[in-house]
N, C-alpha and C positions, 0 to 999 in steps of 0.2 A: 708869742701868743700864750704859751703855757705859763709863762711868768706873770703876764697881766691876770689871767684867770685866777692864778693863785693868790695874787695881792688883793683882788677884789673879794675872793671867797674866805680867805683867812688872812684878815688885815694883822693878826697878832703874830702870826707866822711870819708875815712879809716884815715886819719891823725887827723880828729877832733876827731874821736873815740879813737885814742891812747892818745890825749891829754887830754881828758875829762875823760877817764875810770879811770885813776889813781888817779884824784882829786876830782871826784863826786862820792858820795855814790849813789848806784842804790836803788831806793825804791822799796821793795817787794809789789807784789799785794795784795789787802785787802783779808781777810779771806772770804769775800763772793765771790770774783772771778768776780765781775760784772765790766766789761770793762767800762770804762768813756764815751766811745763813744756811748754807748746806753744811758746813762743817759742825754747826752747833744744832743741827736738826734732831728732834725726838722722833721722827716719822720712820727712820730706818729700823729695820728688823736685825738687831746686833745680836741675838741668841738663836741657836738652833731651834729652840721650842717656839719662838714667835715667828721664825721664818717658815717652819712647817705648817703653822696654823694661820698663814695668810689668807685672808677672806676671798673666797671664789676659787681657791686652788683646786685644779683636778689633775690626778696622777694619770698619766698616759701610758705607762708601763704595762706589760701584760702579765705581770706577775701579781695575781689577786691576793696572795698572801702577804703582800708587802704593801696593802692600801692603808694599813695603820701606819700613824705617824712614827710608832717606835722603831720600826725597821729601816727608816731613812736618815741620811746624813745630808749635811750641808758643807759648804766652803765659803770662806771669805772672798768675795769678788768685787771690783768695782764694775761700773756699768759697761765698759768695753769688754771686759772679761766675760761678762754675762751674755752680751752678744755673740761673742766667740764661741761660747758654750751651746747656745742654741742652735746656732749655724752646724756646730759639729754634731749635734743630735739628730737636725734635719738631715744632713748627708748621710750619717750612718744608717738611718731607717729608712730611707728614700733612695733607692738607686737612680730614681730619674731626677734627682735634685742636683742643680748646677748653680754655682755662684760666679758672677761675672760683673765686671766694670773696671774703672781706671785703677790700676795699681793693686788691685785685690790680690794677685798672685804672690806678692812678697809681703802681704799683710794689710796694705792700705795706710792711709796718712794717719789713721788713729789705731792701727794694728787690731782691728776687729777680725780680720781674717788671717792672722798670724798663724802659720803652720798649716793651715787648711790644704792648700795645695800640696804639700809634702806628704801629708797624711791620706788624702783621698785621690790625688793625682790631678796633673795638670789639665787633663781633659775635662775635669769637673770644676775646677778652681782656676779661672783663667782671666787674662787682662783682656781688654777692649780697646779700640781707638779712642781718641779724645772726642766723643761724639755722644752727648746725652740723648738726642733724638733717636740716635742708631741704637743705643743701649735700650731703651725702652721699646722700641720697634722690634728689636731682636727677642727681648724678653715676651712680647706679645706673641711673636711667632711660635717660640719654644713652648709657651702655656698652651696655645692653640693646638699644638700636637701631642699634648698630653703630659709634658714634663712639668717639674716643678721649678719655675725660673725666680732665682732670687738674685736681683739686680742690685747694685750700688751706685747711686749718684753721688760723686765725692763730697759736693756740698749741696744743701738745698737751695741756695742761692742760685744754682746752675741747673735747677731742674725746669726753668722756663723754657729752654729749647726742646724739651721733651713733652711740653704742654700739649701740643697737638695730638701727639701718639696717646698720651695717657687720658685726655679727656674725649677725643674724637673716636679712638679706637679702643682703647682698653675699657673704658666706662660704658661703652655702647655695644659691646662685643656680643653679649647674651640678648639684648634686645633686638639688635639688629638682625640675628639669626631665629628669632621668634623662640628664643628658648631652648634651640637644639644645640647649641654650641657654648662654651664657656672657657674663660681664661683665669678661673680661679686659682690656678698654680702661679699666678705672678704676684711677687712681693717686692717692692722697689723701696729698698732702705737708703735712707739719706740723713747726714748729720744736720742739725738745725738749730736755730736761735743764737743768741750773743755768747761770746767767749771772753770777751774782756779786752781782746786786742785783734778782733778780727775784721776791722774796718768795714766799708760799705758793701764788700763783695763776700764776706764771710760770716754775717752776724743777722741775717733776715730770717723772718719767720712767715713763709709763704703759705701756711696752712689754709689761710682764708680764701687763696685763689681757687681752691678745690670745692668751696662749699656747694656750688651749682653743679658738680658732676655727680649726678645720681649714677650709680652702678660702681663708684670707687668707695673704698674705706680709708679713712685716715686715722692714725693712731699716734700717740705722743706719750711715751711712758716717763714715769718720774724717779725710779730706782732701779738697781740691778736685778731685784726679784721680779718687779712688774715688767722689765724690758724682756728678760727671758720668757716669761709666761705668755706675754701678749705678743712678742716675736713668734713663738711657735705656733699660738693660735692663728696669727696672721698667714703665716706660710700655709698652713692647712686649710685656711678658710676657702668657702667656694666662691668668693668674690676677690678681684683685685684689690691689693692694699698696698697704700703709700704709707711706709713706717718711719717717721721722723725721730731721731735720736737727739736730745739735747746735748750738744757737743761739750759744754762746760761740766756736765755731769760724768762724762766718760772716766775720769780719773778721781774726780772730787765725791762723787756717790759711791759709797761702800756699805755693804751689809753682807750678813750670812745669806746665801743662796742655795736652795736645795740641788743636789748634784742629779738627780733623777729627771726624767722627761715629765713636764708638767705643763698645763695650760690655765691661763686666765682669760675670762670671758671679754669678747668684743663689745662695744657697744653699751658698756655697763660702767657708769660712774661709780666712784668709791667715796663714802663719807668718812673723812679721816679725823675729823674733830666735830663731834656733834655739839648742836646749839639750839638756841630757840629765839633770839633777837635778830639775827641777820643770817643770810647765806652768803657765803664767799666762795665764788666759782673760779677755778683757774686749772691750769695743766702745765705739764712740763717743768723748767726751773722756777717759774713763779710761784710753784707750791711751797717753796722754801721761804722765799721772800714773805709771802703771805702768813706762814707761820711765824715768822720773826716779827711781823707786824702785829700779830695777836699776843705775842709775849709782851711787846712794848706798849699795847694798849692795856693790857691787864696790870704791868708793873713797869712803869715808865720811869726812866732814869732821871736824875735831876734836871738835867737840862731839857728835858721834853715835858716834866711834869706840869709846868704852867699852861701847856697847850691842851692838856687833856683833863677835862673836868672828872672830878672823883665820879660823879654819877655813871659815866661812860666806862669806867675802868672795870666794871663788874658784868659787861655786857657778854653775853654767851653767844659766840659767833660760830656758825655752823662751816667748816672748812671742806669743800668738795673738790676732788680731782676727776676732772672730766674723762680723760684718758683716751677715749675715742671721741675724735672731733667731728668725723662723719661716717656713718649716721649717729648723732650724739643722743645721750640717754635722757631723752625730754620727760619721762615719768618720775625719775629720780629728782630731777632738778626741780620740776613744777611741784612735786609733793614737799620738797624742803621749802620752797617759798611759801606755799600755802601756810605752812607752820610759822615761818619766820616773818613772814609779811614784807621782807626786804631782800634785794638781791643787789650784789656788787659783783662786776665780772672783771677779772683782771687777765690780761695777755701781752706778750712781748711785741706783737705786731701792732702797727698803727691803728688807730681807732676807725678810720674811714674804711668802709669795705671789709672790717675785720669779723672774726667770728662772733665777737661779742655783740655786734648788731643783730645778727640772726637769732641768737639766743635771747636777746631783750625783746625781740618782736614776738617771738613764740610765747615767751613767758607773759609778755604783756596780753596777749589774747587769751591765754588760758588761765591765768590768775590775776586778772585786772581788779576784780572786786576785792581781793584779798590783800593786794598791795597797799602800804601806809605811806610809801615813798616811791618816788621815779626810780627804775633800774639806773645804777650808775657803772660807767665802764671807766676803769683804770688801765691804760695802754701805753705802748711805746710812743715816741714821738713821730708825727707824720713825716 
């Protein structure tokens, strides 16, 4: 179906594919599954100064004399190390905080909890049985008793057995009690998105399934700094949060990360590249695919140059990282679309029932008279 759509929309591209497919060997992805777009990204903050000036950063330590940038340090971390750093800070500062899930006591599949059980004790970092519904239900119970419950679902693909607990219990807890009770201390971490060799059970992007679950927050970071700051905000938020970590970025995304306690705002999108001709909205790993696409648009290699008219190469595209999927930052996105008059939404999940459909509908309602073209969605295969 996708091939037919491409052939009908881009006949030149179709002819080029037919001529090259038979003569050019297609190179398979590396065993690591790391996309080249991540390795070449200019979005990472590779210096101490740029890391400490991350937009929206809010220092959470008690030493007011160190609120200035000059008194702080950074360390080179990949994304899983940033997760581990955030969890360590949460455990050290909150005696009620506990971490639990399948295999977390020895570090977890992706090593995000490595050494925490030895540092903070196995009564605070412990394994659970193989039961996602039980993990979520246990976390709800802990949070309802005033604890900070940090649960791990080993892969986002397996969060579906916990769907009933998260949607029917966690999301509705405050509403059901008339505002008297809360389980804001619940955070559910889970690796998400494709990794290159994950197959059908370790490559899904299920964030769209939670779009109708008012009362939950869903967050997807793009980098180590973003991951640490957003995770600490999620752990301390007054609502239960599902925190989805793009697994291919665990080791491939590397930047300088402040070692102090800091937060980044939830439900706030970030404009990564300003522009005036089109708004390109995405989150997680596709941020880097979109960045690469913009470079190819502006400076196409000889093999792509015939397919990209010179008039389009100077287009100024505004790239936005949504960061929080639910509730999403309507104001930032709509304001951008009103300026650029066009919107393209990119996400790894399939198109039908995806987050992009909800965003497109809302933007169409709020900015219909400013749009000069229909909202387009570029998504994973159905």
